[in-house]
C-alpha positions in Angstrom: 15.7 101.1 64.8 18.9 99.5 66.1 21.5 101.1 68.4 23.8 100.5 65.6 21.6 102.3 63.2 21.3 105.2 65.5 25.0 105.5 66.1 25.2 105.6 62.2 22.6 108.3 62.0 24.5 110.4 64.8 27.7 109.8 62.9 25.9 111.1 59.6 24.5 113.9 61.6 27.9 115.0 62.9 29.7 114.8 59.7 26.9 116.9 58.2 27.3 119.4 60.9 31.0 119.6 60.9 30.9 120.4 57.1 28.5 123.2 57.8 30.8 124.5 60.7 33.5 124.4 58.3 31.4 126.2 55.6 30.9 128.9 58.1 34.4 129.7 59.2 35.5 129.6 55.5 33.0 132.3 54.8 34.6 134.3 57.7 37.8 134.2 56.3 39.5 132.9 59.6 42.0 130.8 57.9 42.8 132.8 54.8 46.3 133.0 55.9 46.9 129.3 56.2 44.1 127.2 54.2 45.6 123.9 55.5 43.5 124.5 58.6 40.3 124.0 56.6 41.0 120.4 56.1 42.2 120.1 59.5 38.8 121.2 61.0 36.9 119.2 58.6 38.7 115.9 59.8 38.7 116.4 63.4 35.6 115.2 65.3 34.7 118.1 67.9 31.7 116.0 69.1 34.3 113.2 70.6 35.7 116.1 72.6 32.5 117.3 74.3 30.6 114.0 75.3 28.5 116.7 77.4 28.3 120.4 77.9 26.3 122.8 79.4 24.0 125.7 77.8 22.6 128.7 79.5 19.0 128.5 80.2 16.6 130.8 82.6 18.1 130.1 86.2 21.1 128.1 85.4 22.8 125.7 82.8 21.3 122.8 81.1 23.2 119.8 80.6 23.4 118.2 76.9 24.8 114.7 77.1 25.7 112.2 74.1 24.4 109.2 76.0 21.1 110.5 76.4 18.4 108.1 76.3 16.1 110.6 74.2 17.2 110.2 70.5 16.2 114.2 70.3 18.4 115.0 73.0 21.5 113.3 71.3 20.6 115.2 68.1 20.6 118.5 70.1 23.9 117.4 71.6 25.7 116.8 68.1 24.0 120.0 66.5 25.2 121.9 69.6 28.9 120.4 69.4 29.2 121.9 66.0 27.8 125.2 66.7 30.3 128.2 66.3 30.1 129.0 70.0 31.9 128.4 73.1 30.8 125.4 75.1 31.1 125.2 78.8 32.3 121.8 79.5 33.2 122.2 83.4 31.3 123.9 86.1 32.1 124.1 90.0 29.5 125.9 92.3 28.1 127.6 89.1 31.8 129.0 88.1 33.0 128.1 84.7 36.2 126.1 85.0 36.8 124.9 81.6 35.3 125.4 78.0 35.8 124.5 74.4 36.4 127.7 72.6 34.6 129.2 69.7 35.8 127.3 66.8 36.1 130.3 64.5 38.1 132.0 67.3 40.2 128.6 67.4 40.9 128.8 63.7 41.8 132.4 63.8 44.3 131.8 66.7 45.7 128.6 65.0 46.3 130.6 61.7 47.8 133.5 63.8 50.2 131.0 65.8 51.9 130.4 62.1 52.9 126.7 63.0 55.4 124.9 60.5 56.1 121.4 59.6 58.3 119.7 62.3 57.8 122.4 64.8 57.1 121.8 68.7 54.2 123.4 70.1 53.3 123.9 73.8 49.5 124.6 74.5 48.7 126.4 77.8 45.2 124.6 78.9 44.3 121.5 77.7 40.5 122.1 78.0 38.6 119.4 76.1 41.7 118.4 74.2 40.2 119.5 70.7 42.6 122.0 70.2 45.6 119.5 70.6 44.1 117.3 68.4 43.8 119.9 65.8 47.6 120.7 66.4 48.5 117.1 66.1 46.5 116.6 63.0 48.0 119.7 61.2 51.6 118.5 62.2 50.9 114.9 61.6 53.1 114.0 64.6 51.7 113.6 67.9 55.0 113.8 69.9 55.4 117.4 68.4 52.3 118.6 70.7 52.3 119.0 74.4 49.3 120.3 76.1 49.1 121.1 80.1 46.5 121.8 82.6 46.4 122.3 86.3 43.6 120.0 86.9 44.0 116.3 86.9 40.5 115.7 86.0 40.6 117.8 83.2 43.9 116.2 81.6 42.6 112.8 82.4 39.5 113.4 80.4 41.3 115.3 77.6 43.6 112.3 77.1 40.6 110.2 77.0 38.7 112.4 74.4 42.1 112.4 72.3 42.6 108.7 72.3 38.9 108.4 71.3 39.8 110.5 68.5 43.0 108.5 67.4 45.2 111.3 68.8 48.2 110.9 71.4 49.9 114.1 72.3 51.6 114.5 75.3 49.1 115.5 78.1 50.8 117.0 81.3 49.1 117.8 84.4 50.8 120.9 86.0 50.7 124.6 86.2 50.6 126.2 82.8 52.7 129.4 84.1 55.7 127.2 84.6 55.6 125.6 81.1 56.7 121.9 80.5 60.7 122.1 80.8 61.0 118.4 80.2 59.5 118.8 76.7 61.1 121.9 75.7 62.4 123.6 73.4 59.3 124.8 71.8 58.8 126.5 68.7 55.1 127.8 69.4 53.5 128.1 72.6 49.6 128.9 72.4 47.6 129.7 75.4 44.0 129.4 75.8 43.3 130.9 79.0 43.9 134.6 79.8 47.1 136.2 81.8 48.0 139.2 83.5 51.5 139.0 82.3 53.8 136.5 80.2 55.7 133.9 82.4 59.4 134.1 82.1 59.6 130.2 82.1 57.9 130.5 78.7 60.5 132.4 77.1 63.3 130.1 78.6 61.7 127.0 76.9 61.5 128.5 73.5 63.8 128.3 70.6 65.1 131.7 69.4 62.7 132.8 66.8 59.8 131.1 68.4 56.3 132.4 68.4 53.8 132.9 71.6 50.1 133.5 71.1 48.4 134.5 74.3 45.5 136.0 75.4 45.9 138.9 77.8 43.7 141.5 78.9 40.9 141.1 76.5 42.8 140.6 73.5 45.6 138.2 72.1 49.2 139.3 71.8 51.8 137.6 69.3 55.1 137.8 70.7 58.3 137.0 68.7 60.8 135.4 71.1 64.4 136.6 70.4 66.0 134.8 73.3 65.4 133.5 76.8 65.1 136.9 78.0 63.5 139.1 75.4 60.3 138.7 73.5 58.1 141.6 72.0 54.9 141.8 70.1 51.7 143.5 69.3 48.1 142.6 69.8 45.7 141.2 67.1 42.7 143.0 66.1 40.0 140.6 67.7 38.6 140.8 71.3 39.1 137.3 73.2 37.6 136.4 76.5 39.1 133.2 78.2 38.7 131.9 81.7 42.0 133.1 83.7 45.0 130.9 84.2 44.9 128.9 87.4 47.6 128.2 89.7 50.8 129.7 91.5 50.0 132.9 93.4 48.2 134.8 91.0 45.2 136.6 92.3 42.4 138.6 90.8 42.2 142.5 90.9 39.3 144.3 92.1 37.0 145.5 89.3 37.9 149.4 88.3 35.3 151.7 89.5 34.0 153.4 86.5 31.5 156.2 88.1 32.1 159.5 86.4 33.1 158.6 83.1 31.0 159.0 80.2 28.8 156.2 79.2 30.1 155.9 75.7 33.5 155.0 77.3 32.2 152.7 80.1 30.4 150.6 77.6 33.1 150.8 74.8 35.0 147.4 74.3 38.2 149.0 73.3 38.2 151.3 76.4 37.5 148.4 78.7 40.4 146.8 76.9 42.7 149.6 77.8 41.3 149.4 81.3 42.4 145.9 81.7 45.7 146.3 80.1 46.8 149.1 82.4 45.1 148.0 85.8 47.3 149.1 88.7 49.1 151.8 86.4 46.3 154.1 85.5 43.3 154.9 87.2 40.0 154.8 85.1 40.0 158.8 84.6 43.5 158.8 83.6 42.8 155.7 81.1 39.9 157.8 79.7 42.0 160.9 79.2 44.7 158.8 77.3 41.9 156.9 75.3 40.0 160.0 74.2 43.2 162.0 73.3 44.7 159.2 71.1 41.4 158.7 69.3 40.3 155.5 70.7 43.3 153.3 69.7 42.5 149.8 68.2 44.1 146.9 69.6 46.8 146.4 67.0 48.5 149.8 68.5 49.0 148.1 71.6 52.0 145.8 72.5 54.1 143.9 75.0 57.6 143.6 75.6 59.6 141.1 78.0 63.0 142.2 78.5 65.2 140.6 81.3 63.2 141.4 84.5 60.8 143.8 83.1 57.7 143.5 81.2 55.5 146.4 80.0 52.5 147.1 77.7 52.8 150.1 75.4 50.8 152.2 72.8 52.5 152.5 69.5 56.2 152.3 70.6 57.7 150.0 73.1 60.1 152.9 74.0 57.4 155.8 73.9 55.6 157.9 76.2 52.9 155.3 76.7 54.1 152.5 78.7 52.9 150.6 81.6 54.5 147.8 83.8 52.8 144.6 84.0 52.8 142.4 87.0 56.0 140.1 87.0 
């Protein structure tokens, strides 16, 4: 079989796998709030953004590569590119540096972002470039989309992937916590890395009425920006686990010690969310007492307020009795 025929077979397989992925996301209801995204995911070829990726195997990772000389390996690569799973795309000394997020989670986040035609969008965390391509396709204008990442090798590969797929948004190398002031103002900011607090620079680069969607703790918070000094919003219902935002002076906190807590709390996903949200403000015993007293609150009962120099998380009411400062 000729190389051209092999390429054609792979493209046909990719189209079939992409259609199956779209059907699966459709069944999940992820884009019920904005069905336009269905056509976007059906049009943007994810495999062009993951020319290789890593899958976990016993003892480490196995690399899947689109240029493998083995036809069966190339087929596994294409099928894996359209699986509804996150894909590890960059490792360093066994540490995950970058990944392509689970497509159904991306779909849910993009719907929750509530983009509007003509709106300018900033993405924090370029990754493979796939999310930026989805945004550029949805908005129909590459210049409306800016994506930023700290690592030059990540932004360069994202730029190459985007060009291969026919998209040319602005790809910027820099600290995402500082935003991209030269491309502001923005109507939407979406982050694909987890934070411990919301950078003030983002608010300053938003138009009034803008929306920020970012992972924080182990959830996703959607903030309405009132002005450069004030934003507020609640968490969405879904859990979300992303690699941390890198750069600046951010440091990781020590893991909380959960000895003495009931197993049902230690292993409960919503309790671990509360622990992450109140780290540095509540010790685990205090967090457990609150969690138990308040009936194991769902994520939607929690929110974040940024006002001037202050930023805090809260339960039920921004001015209520349950509020915890976030690191500035």
